[in-house]
C-alpha positions in Angstrom: 0.2 0.5 0.1 1.6 3.8 -1.1 1.8 6.0 1.6 0.9 9.6 1.3 4.3 10.7 0.9 4.4 7.9 -1.8 1.8 9.7 -4.0 3.2 13.1 -2.9 6.3 12.4 -4.9 4.6 10.8 -7.6 2.4 14.5 -8.3 5.7 16.7 -8.2 7.3 14.3 -10.5 4.5 14.2 -12.7 4.0 17.9 -12.5 7.8 18.8 -13.1 7.6 16.6 -16.1 4.2 18.2 -17.3 6.0 22.3 -16.4 9.2 20.9 -18.2 7.2 19.8 -21.2 5.7 22.9 -21.1 8.5 24.6 -21.5 10.1 22.9 -23.7 6.7 23.7 -25.6 7.6 27.5 -24.8 10.9 27.0 -26.7 9.2 25.0 -29.6 10.1 27.0 -32.4 14.1 28.1 -31.1 14.1 24.3 -30.7 13.1 23.6 -34.1 15.0 25.7 -36.0 18.1 24.2 -34.2 17.3 20.7 -35.1 16.9 21.7 -38.8 20.1 23.4 -39.0 21.7 20.2 -37.6 19.6 17.8 -40.0 20.8 20.1 -43.4 24.8 19.9 -41.9 23.6 16.0 -41.7 22.1 16.0 -45.0 25.6 17.6 -46.4 27.8 15.5 -44.3 25.5 12.3 -45.5 26.9 12.1 -48.7 29.0 13.5 -51.4 29.0 16.8 -53.3 26.0 16.3 -56.2 27.4 13.3 -58.5 27.3 15.0 -61.7 25.4 11.7 -63.6 22.9 12.3 -61.8 21.7 15.9 -63.0 19.9 14.4 -65.9 18.1 12.8 -64.2 16.5 15.8 -62.1 13.1 15.5 -60.9 10.5 18.3 -59.5 8.6 16.7 -56.8 6.8 20.1 -55.9 6.5 20.6 -52.7 2.8 21.8 -51.2 4.1 25.0 -49.7 0.4 26.1 -49.0 0.6 23.3 -46.2 3.1 26.0 -44.4 1.0 28.9 -45.1 -2.0 28.6 -42.6 -2.5 31.5 -39.7 -1.8 28.6 -36.9 0.9 28.3 -35.5 -0.6 24.7 -34.4 -1.8 23.8 -38.0 1.1 24.9 -39.1 3.1 22.3 -36.1 1.1 19.4 -37.0 2.3 20.1 -41.0 5.6 20.0 -39.8 5.5 17.0 -37.6 3.9 14.7 -40.7 6.5 16.1 -42.4 9.5 15.5 -40.5 7.8 11.7 -40.0 7.2 11.7 -43.8 11.0 12.3 -44.2 12.3 9.9 -41.1 10.3 7.0 -43.5 12.0 8.3 -46.7 15.1 7.8 -45.3 14.3 4.3 -43.4 13.9 2.3 -46.5 16.5 0.4 -49.1 19.3 2.6 -48.2 21.5 0.1 -49.7 23.2 1.8 -52.6 22.8 5.3 -51.5 26.7 5.2 -50.2 26.5 7.7 -47.3 28.4 7.9 -44.1 26.0 5.6 -41.4 26.6 7.4 -38.4 25.5 10.4 -40.1 22.3 9.0 -41.5 21.9 7.7 -38.2 22.6 11.0 -36.0 19.6 12.6 -39.1 17.3 9.8 -38.5 17.9 10.0 -34.8 16.9 14.0 -34.9 14.1 13.3 -37.0 12.4 11.1 -34.4 13.1 12.9 -31.8 12.0 16.2 -33.0 8.7 13.9 -33.8 7.8 12.8 -30.6 8.9 16.5 -29.1 6.2 17.9 -31.7 3.9 15.8 -31.1 3.7 16.1 -27.5 3.8 20.1 -27.9 1.3 20.4 -30.7 -3.0 21.1 -29.8 -4.5 18.3 -31.9 -8.3 20.0 -31.2 -11.0 18.6 -33.6 -12.1 22.1 -34.6 -12.8 24.0 -37.7 -9.5 23.8 -38.7 -10.2 20.2 -39.0 -10.8 20.6 -42.5 -7.4 22.3 -43.2 -5.8 20.1 -41.5 -6.6 16.9 -43.7 -6.6 18.7 -46.8 -2.8 19.3 -45.5 -2.0 16.2 -44.6 -3.8 14.2 -47.7 -1.3 16.9 -49.5 2.0 15.9 -47.5 1.1 12.4 -48.4 0.8 12.7 -51.9 3.6 15.1 -52.1 5.7 12.3 -50.2 4.2 9.6 -52.3 5.9 10.7 -55.4 9.3 11.2 -53.7 8.7 7.5 -52.7 7.2 6.0 -56.0 10.5 7.8 -57.8 12.7 5.8 -55.5 11.1 2.6 -56.3 11.5 3.3 -59.8 14.0 4.0 -60.1 15.4 1.1 -58.1 16.7 2.9 -54.8 19.8 3.5 -57.4 22.3 6.1 -56.1 20.9 9.3 -58.4 17.4 8.7 -57.4 18.5 8.9 -53.8 20.6 11.9 -54.5 17.9 13.7 -56.2 15.6 13.0 -52.8 18.2 14.5 -50.3 18.6 17.7 -52.5 14.8 17.5 -52.3 14.8 17.1 -48.5 16.9 19.4 -48.4 14.6 22.3 -49.8 12.1 20.6 -47.5 13.6 21.2 -44.5 15.0 24.8 -45.4 11.2 26.2 -46.0 10.1 24.7 -43.1 12.9 27.0 -41.8 12.0 29.9 -43.3 8.1 29.1 -41.9 9.6 28.4 -38.3 11.7 32.2 -38.4 8.3 33.8 -39.3 6.3 32.6 -36.5 
């Protein structure tokens, strides 16, 4: 049987965790900027310069920029969380032909995973009038990342397809960085 002192300790632990979590959420834009800067650095470090032979294979995936333009911070946060999840998924598959530094790739994946977890904890997922907008955004992002996934599969995950996808993820993260700086 737990005594009153034990219950007080548990209460203090829970309230301090909530406080720490809410403090982290208050500094989320700053944290995200640091994570994105780090992710961009890791993307560059992961591979070498863009291979010349891949230049003629360029592909336009057309990132749906409107998903990052809503006026509500929560909606933008949900979109960013979704983007990080998709990038993590893409960079977790069939990377044998990518010829990237595995340690740096692991660091990149860990950074994305941790940031997704942080966002999930902070983003308010209220079902309000913005629910439809969130769903539209989610579908647009899904379609965008499916194009990249299909492109990788069509090219049998070859070196050029990975390098093109890496360049695209760089653009994607730069767009997020721009939006976060405006928040």
